[in-house]
N, CA, C and O atoms as a printed pandas DataFrame, in Angstrom:
     atom_number atom_name residue_name chain_id  residue_number  x_coord  y_coord  z_coord
0              1         N          MET        A               1   69.407  -54.052 -100.753
1              2        CA          MET        A               1   69.813  -52.735 -100.309
2              3         C          MET        A               1   70.707  -52.868  -99.082
3              4         O          MET        A               1   70.478  -53.717  -98.221
4              5         N          ALA        A               2   71.716  -52.027  -99.017
5              6        CA          ALA        A               2   72.671  -52.077  -97.924
6              7         C          ALA        A               2   72.062  -51.492  -96.648
7              8         O          ALA        A               2   71.228  -50.587  -96.695
8              9         N          SER        A               3   72.497  -52.029  -95.519
9             10        CA          SER        A               3   72.031  -51.513  -94.231
10            11         C          SER        A               3   72.747  -50.199  -93.910
11            12         O          SER        A               3   73.734  -49.849  -94.558
12            13         N          LYS        A               4   72.246  -49.480  -92.913
13            14        CA          LYS        A               4   72.895  -48.237  -92.498
14            15         C          LYS        A               4   74.342  -48.486  -92.088
15            16         O          LYS        A               4   75.233  -47.697  -92.404
16            17         N          LEU        A               5   74.562  -49.576  -91.393
17            18        CA          LEU        A               5   75.915  -49.892  -90.937
18            19         C          LEU        A               5   76.841  -50.150  -92.124
19            20         O          LEU        A               5   77.993  -49.716  -92.114
20            21         N          GLU        A               6   76.354  -50.846  -93.137
21            22        CA          GLU        A               6   77.168  -51.107  -94.330
22            23         C          GLU        A               6   77.465  -49.814  -95.085
23            24         O          GLU        A               6   78.578  -49.623  -95.576
24            25         N          LEU        A               7   76.488  -48.939  -95.177
25            26        CA          LEU        A               7   76.707  -47.651  -95.835
26            27         C          LEU        A               7   77.691  -46.796  -95.045
27            28         O          LEU        A               7   78.550  -46.133  -95.627
28            29         N          GLU        A               8   77.568  -46.812  -93.730
29            30        CA          GLU        A               8   78.484  -46.061  -92.882
30            31         C          GLU        A               8   79.913  -46.587  -93.045
31            32         O          GLU        A               8   80.857  -45.803  -93.147
32            33         N          GLU        A               9   80.066  -47.897  -93.070
33            34        CA          GLU        A               9   81.387  -48.495  -93.261
34            35         C          GLU        A               9   81.981  -48.072  -94.609
35            36         O          GLU        A               9   83.164  -47.743  -94.693
36            37         N          TYR        A              10   81.162  -48.080  -95.651
37            38        CA          TYR        A              10   81.629  -47.656  -96.971
38            39         C          TYR        A              10   82.112  -46.206  -96.917
39            40         O          TYR        A              10   83.163  -45.883  -97.469
40            41         N          LEU        A              11   81.352  -45.336  -96.257
41            42        CA          LEU        A              11   81.724  -43.924  -96.183
42            43         C          LEU        A              11   83.028  -43.734  -95.416
43            44         O          LEU        A              11   83.853  -42.909  -95.806
44            45         N          TYR        A              12   83.226  -44.479  -94.336
45            46        CA          TYR        A              12   84.472  -44.373  -93.587
46            47         C          TYR        A              12   85.650  -44.867  -94.414
47            48         O          TYR        A              12   86.732  -44.281  -94.369
48            49         N          ARG        A              13   85.448  -45.935  -95.163
49            50        CA          ARG        A              13   86.525  -46.433  -96.034
50            51         C          ARG        A              13   86.837  -45.420  -97.137
51            52         O          ARG        A              13   87.995  -45.232  -97.511
52            53         N          ARG        A              14   85.793  -44.772  -97.651
53            54        CA          ARG        A              14   85.999  -43.734  -98.664
54            55         C          ARG        A              14   86.791  -42.568  -98.071
55            56         O          ARG        A              14   87.657  -42.002  -98.737
56            57         N          ALA        A              15   86.493  -42.210  -96.818
57            58        CA          ALA        A              15   87.233  -41.134  -96.153
58            59         C          ALA        A              15   88.716  -41.483  -96.055
59            60         O          ALA        A              15   89.573  -40.638  -96.311
60            61         N          ILE        A              16   89.012  -42.703  -95.692
61            62        CA          ILE        A              16   90.412  -43.135  -95.588
62            63         C          ILE        A              16   91.088  -43.051  -96.948
63            64         O          ILE        A              16   92.220  -42.577  -97.050
64            65         N          ASP        A              17   90.409  -43.503  -97.987
65            66        CA          ASP        A              17   90.973  -43.419  -99.339
66            67         C          ASP        A              17   91.281  -41.977  -99.723
67            68         O          ASP        A              17   92.333  -41.692 -100.296
68            69         N          ILE        A              18   90.371  -41.082  -99.409
69            70        CA          ILE        A              18   90.572  -39.668  -99.741
70            71         C          ILE        A              18   91.749  -39.106  -98.950
71            72         O          ILE        A              18   92.607  -38.425  -99.512
72            73         N          ILE        A              19   91.792  -39.384  -97.662
73            74        CA          ILE        A              19   92.855  -38.856  -96.806
74            75         C          ILE        A              19   94.218  -39.362  -97.253
75            76         O          ILE        A              19   95.192  -38.610  -97.217
76            77         N          GLU        A              20   94.307  -40.606  -97.671
77            78        CA          GLU        A              20   95.577  -41.196  -98.080
78            79         C          GLU        A              20   95.947  -40.870  -99.528
79            80         O          GLU        A              20   97.031  -41.237  -99.980
80            81         N          SER        A              21   95.072  -40.193 -100.255
81            82        CA          SER        A              21   95.354  -39.869 -101.648
82            83         C          SER        A              21   96.437  -38.792 -101.742
83            84         O          SER        A              21   96.791  -38.156 -100.749
84            85         N          THR        A              22   96.943  -38.610 -102.939
85            86        CA          THR        A              22   97.981  -37.607 -103.163
86            87         C          THR        A              22   97.396  -36.263 -103.579
87            88         O          THR        A              22   98.142  -35.359 -103.954
88            89         N          ASP        A              23   96.086  -36.116 -103.520
89            90        CA          ASP        A              23   95.439  -34.855 -103.867
90            91         C          ASP        A              23   95.869  -33.750 -102.901
91            92         O          ASP        A              23   96.326  -34.019 -101.790
92            93         N          ALA        A              24   95.715  -32.517 -103.345
93            94        CA          ALA        A              24   96.000  -31.362 -102.484
94            95         C          ALA        A              24   95.016  -31.343 -101.317
95            96         O          ALA        A              24   93.896  -31.840 -101.434
96            97         N          ASP        A              25   95.437  -30.769 -100.195
97            98        CA          ASP        A              25   94.585  -30.714  -99.003
98            99         C          ASP        A              25   93.238  -30.057  -99.298
99           100         O          ASP        A              25   92.202  -30.517  -98.818
100          101         N          TYR        A              26   93.252  -28.991 -100.081
101          102        CA          TYR        A              26   92.006  -28.304 -100.433
102          103         C          TYR        A              26   91.050  -29.263 -101.140
103          104         O          TYR        A              26   89.856  -29.288 -100.843
104          105         N          ASP        A              27   91.580  -30.051 -102.076
105          106        CA          ASP        A              27   90.755  -31.023 -102.802
106          107         C          ASP        A              27   90.258  -32.121 -101.867
107          108         O          ASP        A              27   89.117  -32.568 -101.975
108          109         N          LYS        A              28   91.118  -32.551 -100.954
109          110        CA          LYS        A              28   90.718  -33.577  -99.986
110          111         C          LYS        A              28   89.557  -33.089  -99.120
111          112         O          LYS        A              28   88.595  -33.818  -98.880
112          113         N          GLU        A              29   89.666  -31.842  -98.657
113          114        CA          GLU        A              29   88.610  -31.275  -97.816
114          115         C          GLU        A              29   87.287  -31.235  -98.564
115          116         O          GLU        A              29   86.244  -31.580  -98.008
116          117         N          ASN        A              30   87.329  -30.819  -99.814
117          118        CA          ASN        A              30   86.104  -30.764 -100.614
118          119         C          ASN        A              30   85.531  -32.158 -100.850
119          120         O          ASN        A              30   84.324  -32.364 -100.733
120          121         N          LEU        A              31   86.394  -33.111 -101.183
121          122        CA          LEU        A              31   85.934  -34.483 -101.406
122          123         C          LEU        A              31   85.345  -35.084 -100.133
123          124         O          LEU        A              31   84.299  -35.732 -100.175
124          125         N          LEU        A              32   86.014  -34.869  -99.005
125          126        CA          LEU        A              32   85.499  -35.397  -97.736
126          127         C          LEU        A              32   84.128  -34.827  -97.425
127          128         O          LEU        A              32   83.226  -35.549  -97.002
128          129         N          PHE        A              33   83.977  -33.527  -97.637
129          130        CA          PHE        A              33   82.706  -32.894  -97.352
130          131         C          PHE        A              33   81.610  -33.437  -98.267
131          132         O          PHE        A              33   80.534  -33.809  -97.799
132          133         N          GLU        A              34   81.882  -33.481  -99.552
133          134        CA          GLU        A              34   80.871  -33.881 -100.527
134          135         C          GLU        A              34   80.604  -35.381 -100.556
135          136         O          GLU        A              34   79.460  -35.807 -100.712
136          137         N          GLU        A              35   81.653  -36.179 -100.407
137          138        CA          GLU        A              35   81.502  -37.624 -100.587
138          139         C          GLU        A              35   81.376  -38.411  -99.289
139          140         O          GLU        A              35   81.003  -39.584  -99.306
140          141         N          VAL        A              36   81.686  -37.771  -98.164
141          142        CA          VAL        A              36   81.631  -38.507  -96.894
142          143         C          VAL        A              36   80.710  -37.821  -95.889
143          144         O          VAL        A              36   79.728  -38.417  -95.448
144          145         N          TRP        A              37   81.014  -36.571  -95.522
145          146        CA          TRP        A              37   80.288  -35.945  -94.420
146          147         C          TRP        A              37   78.831  -35.653  -94.761
147          148         O          TRP        A              37   77.950  -35.903  -93.937
148          149         N          LEU        A              38   78.558  -35.135  -95.948
149          150        CA          LEU        A              38   77.154  -34.886  -96.303
150          151         C          LEU        A              38   76.346  -36.187  -96.387
151          152         O          LEU        A              38   75.252  -36.254  -95.826
152          153         N          PRO        A              39   76.855  -37.221  -97.072
153          154        CA          PRO        A              39   76.097  -38.473  -97.100
154          155         C          PRO        A              39   75.928  -39.099  -95.706
155          156         O          PRO        A              39   74.892  -39.695  -95.411
156          157         N          LEU        A              40   76.944  -38.961  -94.860
157          158        CA          LEU        A              40   76.850  -39.509  -93.508
158          159         C          LEU        A              40   75.799  -38.760  -92.693
159          160         O          LEU        A              40   75.009  -39.377  -91.978
160          161         N          ALA        A              41   75.788  -37.440  -92.799
161          162        CA          ALA        A              41   74.769  -36.648  -92.104
162          163         C          ALA        A              41   73.382  -36.987  -92.627
163          164         O          ALA        A              41   72.431  -37.071  -91.850
164          165         N          ASN        A              42   73.256  -37.181  -93.929
165          166        CA          ASN        A              42   71.974  -37.549  -94.518
166          167         C          ASN        A              42   71.513  -38.922  -94.029
167          168         O          ASN        A              42   70.323  -39.153  -93.811
168          169         N          LEU        A              43   72.469  -39.819  -93.864
169          170        CA          LEU        A              43   72.165  -41.169  -93.394
170          171         C          LEU        A              43   71.565  -41.145  -91.986
171          172         O          LEU        A              43   70.704  -41.959  -91.654
172          173         N          TYR        A              44   72.028  -40.209  -91.173
173          174        CA          TYR        A              44   71.579  -40.131  -89.780
174          175         C          TYR        A              44   70.780  -38.871  -89.485
175          176         O          TYR        A              44   70.678  -38.470  -88.326
176          177         N          LYS        A              45   70.211  -38.239  -90.504
177          178        CA          LYS        A              45   69.479  -36.993  -90.285
178          179         C          LYS        A              45   68.289  -37.173  -89.353
179          180         O          LYS        A              45   67.930  -36.242  -88.632
180          181         N          ASP        A              46   67.672  -38.346  -89.354
181          182        CA          ASP        A              46   66.542  -38.569  -88.449
182          183         C          ASP        A              46   66.981  -38.478  -86.989
183          184         O          ASP        A              46   66.226  -37.980  -86.153
184          185         N          ARG        A              47   68.168  -38.942  -86.672
185          186        CA          ARG        A              47   68.675  -38.867  -85.296
186          187         C          ARG        A              47   69.192  -37.479  -84.971
187          188         O          ARG        A              47   69.108  -37.038  -83.825
188          189         N          ILE        A              48   69.729  -36.783  -85.973
189          190        CA          ILE        A              48   70.243  -35.436  -85.757
190          191         C          ILE        A              48   69.093  -34.481  -85.478
191          192         O          ILE        A              48   69.194  -33.617  -84.607
192          193         N          MET        A              49   68.000  -34.635  -86.217
193          194        CA          MET        A              49   66.883  -33.717  -86.130
194          195         C          MET        A              49   65.879  -34.064  -85.031
195          196         O          MET        A              49   65.058  -33.224  -84.660
196          197         N          ALA        A              50   65.932  -35.275  -84.511
197          198        CA          ALA        A              50   64.972  -35.704  -83.494
198          199         C          ALA        A              50   65.195  -34.971  -82.180
199          200         O          ALA        A              50   66.339  -34.786  -81.765
200          201         N          PRO        A              51   64.128  -34.552  -81.522
201          202        CA          PRO        A              51   64.297  -33.903  -80.209
202          203         C          PRO        A              51   64.844  -34.914  -79.202
203          204         O          PRO        A              51   64.523  -36.102  -79.243
204          205         N          LYS        A              52   65.669  -34.408  -78.306
205          206        CA          LYS        A              52   66.234  -35.282  -77.260
206          207         C          LYS        A              52   65.177  -35.567  -76.214
207          208         O          LYS        A              52   64.373  -34.695  -75.888
208          209         N          PRO        A              53   65.171  -36.790  -75.681
209          210        CA          PRO        A              53   64.214  -37.117  -74.606
210          211         C          PRO        A              53   64.472  -36.261  -73.373
211          212         O          PRO        A              53   65.599  -35.832  -73.126
212          213         N          GLU        A              54   63.429  -36.020  -72.612
213          214        CA          GLU        A              54   63.575  -35.221  -71.387
214          215         C          GLU        A              54   64.577  -35.856  -70.453
215          216         O          GLU        A              54   64.618  -37.078  -70.307
216          217         N          GLY        A              55   65.380  -35.031  -69.824
217          218        CA          GLY        A              55   66.367  -35.521  -68.875
218          219         C          GLY        A              55   67.685  -35.893  -69.513
219          220         O          GLY        A              55   68.652  -36.155  -68.798
220          221         N          GLU        A              56   67.760  -35.926  -70.833
221          222        CA          GLU        A              56   69.013  -36.257  -71.530
222          223         C          GLU        A              56   69.687  -34.985  -71.990
223          224         O          GLU        A              56   69.037  -34.075  -72.507
224          225         N          LYS        A              57   70.990  -34.925  -71.802
225          226        CA          LYS        A              57   71.756  -33.738  -72.208
226          227         C          LYS        A              57   72.152  -33.798  -73.644
227          228         O          LYS        A              57   72.800  -32.879  -74.144
């Protein structure tokens, strides 16, 4: 199984592929959201949802 860092790298490379594609901007936005941003947020949801330690902004 791939590590979080390897999965993150794959998602960033996928984002670059989507951005450099000849698809319409609307299609790119949808692909980025579905194939990159949602999986990336899911990958780090434990850190997103965790309460911040006291004294940290």
